[in-house]
Residue, then its C-alpha position, 0 to 999 in steps of 0.5 A: m500500500r502506498t501513502v502519499l501525504v500532500t502538503g505545501l505552502g499556504g494558498a499554493g493549492r495543496t488540497t487540489v493537488a491531493a485530490a488530483t493525486a488520488l484521482a490519478a491513482a484511481r485512473s491507473g486501476k488502484r483502489a484509492l482513498f482521499l482523506s481531508a479535514e478541509p471543510g470544502d468539497i473539491f469533488n462535488a460529492p457528499v463526503t462522510g467523516r466515517l472511515d468505515e463508510p467513505a463516499e465513492v466519488t468515481d470508479g476506484l476512488w473513495a473520499a472521507r472528510i475528517e470531522p475534528g470536533a467529533d474526533f476530539r469528543a470521542e477521544f476525550l470521552a473515552l479517556q474520561e471513562r477510562s479514568a473514571g476511578a481516579l476522577d471519582l477520588l478527586g471529586a470531579r464532575p464528568l463532562e458531557d458530550e454536549e459540553l465539549t468543543e474542539l481545542p486548537g490542534g484537534e484537526q492535526f491529531a484527527l488526521l493522524r488518527a484517521l491515517t493510522v486507521a486507514a492504513r489498516g484498510d484494504w487500499d492500494v493508495i491513501v492520499v492525505d490532504m495535510p496542513p501547510l508545510r511547516e505545520t506538517v513537518a512539526l506534526l509528523a515529528l510529533p509521535e517520536q517526540l511524544r514517545r520520548y517524553l513518555r519514556r522520560l516521565l514514565p520510564v519502562e524500568r519503573q513501570a516494571a515494578r508496578a506490581l509492588r506499588p500497593m506494598l510500597a505504598q503501605l511501607a512508605g505511608v504515601p500513595m504511589p502513582a495509580q495503575w491507570l496512569y501507567a496503563t494510559a501511558d502504555r496505551w498512548d505509546t502503542e497508539l503513537a508507535g502505530v502512527q510513527t510506523v506509518i510515517e516512517s514506512g518506506s511506502t509513505s512519502l511527502r508531496v510538496v506543492a508550491e507556486p514558483g516565486p521568490v518567497a516560495t523559493d526561500t521557504l522551500r530551501t529552509a523547509r527542505a533542510g527541516l524535512a531531511l532533519h526529520g527523515l521525511d522523504v519527498d517523492t515529488l515537488v509540485p510547482n503549481r499554477i504554471l502560467p502559459k509561456d510566450s504570451a503577447d500580454t506583457w503583464l502575463s509574460t513578465l510573471s511567466a518569465q519569473q516563474e521560469k527563473y525559479l523553476r530552473e533554480w528548483h530543478e538545480e536544487w531538488g533534482p535529480r533525486t526529487p522530480l518536479g511535477e509541474i501543473r499548468h494554470l487552468g485559468r480558474d479554480p479547479r472544481g469537480l472531476d473534469d477540472l481535476g482530470a485536466l490537471l493530469g495531462d502531463g503525468g506529474l502526479a502519478v503515484e509510483p507503484d514500485r516503492d518498498s511497501g511497509q518497510r522502514r526507511d533506511d537511516p541516512w545518518r551514517v557513522e564513518f570510522p575511521g574518519t579523518a578531519d580536515d584539520g589533520e586530527g587523528l582517527l575519529y568517528v564522523w557522523h554524517l547528517p544530510l541537511p540539503g539547503a541548510v546554511k551554516e548560520d541556521v545550524s546549531l548542535v548541543r550534546r545532552g548526555d546520550e542525545l544530540l539536539v540539532t537545530v536547523g532554522p525553525f526546526r529542531r530534533i533530539v536524536p539519540l546517539h549511536s552506542v559507540l558515540r556515547r563513549c566519545t566527546v564531540s570534537g568539532a562539526g562542519l557543514k559542507d555540500g548540504e551535509l553536516r559532519v559531526r566529529f567524535t573522539p573516543d573518551p579514554e575515561l569511557w572507552p573499554r581498556t585493553r590489557 
């Protein structure tokens, strides 16, 4: 099964491209599901929010619009029911369905849950209309971050002693953490692990939509480094709303020439690893299957059938040993972190115990060190040709001694 997450710059037409991508998959003979939390209906068809009964739009294509409010109420009430015992002890008054209103961020969480549920279905292709690019990067990195928080706040080795808690409470004379707290943590970790598995699967990729121009170019350059930082695979960069060339209209020809200039830059920066699937401007806002079909003429939105289904992507952050530093230092370990598009001024590193905190512009990730690097000290780092190289020198105090 292939999963395509479509994101892009605000107003660039990511919902249209996501819908057209799903339609392209259906027309190639696949069973395709389109998921969106947007209130509009680009297909001009009734769309249900229930994943078990999606609306059939056309042959091979189904669609479901996620309802964040209903999803939030269902999740909150389920959590409240599971925690009923603890809430009774606190004298809390349970909330009713009618009292609950969606909190900010509910749409993003609802999309992740819907994606996980849909991934267990009988689909060949799932296309998800994601939030704008920067929000999507943060959202897709969230499961890994939350699981890290859970491990720090409720370590597994402490959970293993939960059977002794009643006895320990009597001996200490103070209450111990309730069983439901650890059960809830286990449940959250399992759910987050399911989302993370889908995101990191070799059959899942991002499709980024942007309208060629100076602002989009700068934003994409920064976002590209953020995508690489979190190991997110971009299968296609989609320049949208490409204007006709050689127009007799001076105003239109000037805009077209500007688009061509930035398209050439995008081909140089993103290619050949990431293809560009250009979509021409229809002269109107696309609406309905006929307009979406007209966008498929160049084949730039095709879904590749030969991706490694279900397998976790290889970690591109390799460790080299022996590595020779540019300043003539002796043998050491070099950790290679590909960050295409990153500039030196926007990159920072902080070593915290057995983890490395890497910041690239507005993006940040905390990465656990390889076991061999935990016994080393950071001796330097440098950014060259879109790759961050961190040098590690073995620490004699931590390295095993040989006789």
